[in-house]
N, C-alpha and C positions, 0 to 999 in steps of 0.2 A: 718332568724331571730332564735336566738336560742331557745331552745325547751321550756325549764322554764321560757322563760321571758314574762312581762305582756304587754297585749293589752294596758292597762291604769295602768302606774306605781303606777300613786297613789294610786289607789286601794289595794296596797298591805297589808296594815294594816287590813282594813276591810277584805279581803280574808283570812287573817291569822286568825282574829278575829271568823269568819262564820266556817271558819274549827275547830277550838276548840270546837265550839258550838255544831257542829253537831258530831264531834268526841264525845262529853259528850253525848248527847243525843242516840247515837248509843251503849252507854256503852263501848268506847274504849277507852283506858288510852293513851292518845296523852300528851307529855310532852313539853316543848321548847326545842329546837336541835335535837339531833339525835333522831331515832325512831328505831333503828335497830330490836328492841325487838319485833316489830309487824310482824303478819302474813304478807304475801299478801293480803290476803281475809281481814284482817282489814283496813288494808292501802287503800284495794281498794274501800272498801264498804264506807269507809269516800268520798273518792274521788267522788263516784257514786253519794252519795246521795246528794253531796253538787252543782254537774250538774242537777242532778234532782230539787233540789230547786229552783236551778237558771232560770232553764227553766220556770218551772210554774213562777215564779215572772215574767217573761221578758211577758210571755204568757197574763197573767193576763194585763199586762200593754198595750199592743197590744191591747188586746181585750176591756180594757177602752177608748185606744183611737180612737179605729174604731166605737166604739159606739159614740162616740162625734163628731165624722165628718161626720156620717152617717144622724143627725137628721138637 
């Protein structure tokens, strides 16, 4: 599998929108297309924060599901 391929290709637009929201929240000037002017730290902070937020959302979803199934 290619490194940059999406597990769910239909999520591409949502992930792109999420990327821009995270960059804005972190104060990183992310623009459409090539962002070669960003430092590695800036680019990494966007990706890292995206992963952190996605994991938090999944944990909350899983906690909600497990709470419902144990009742």
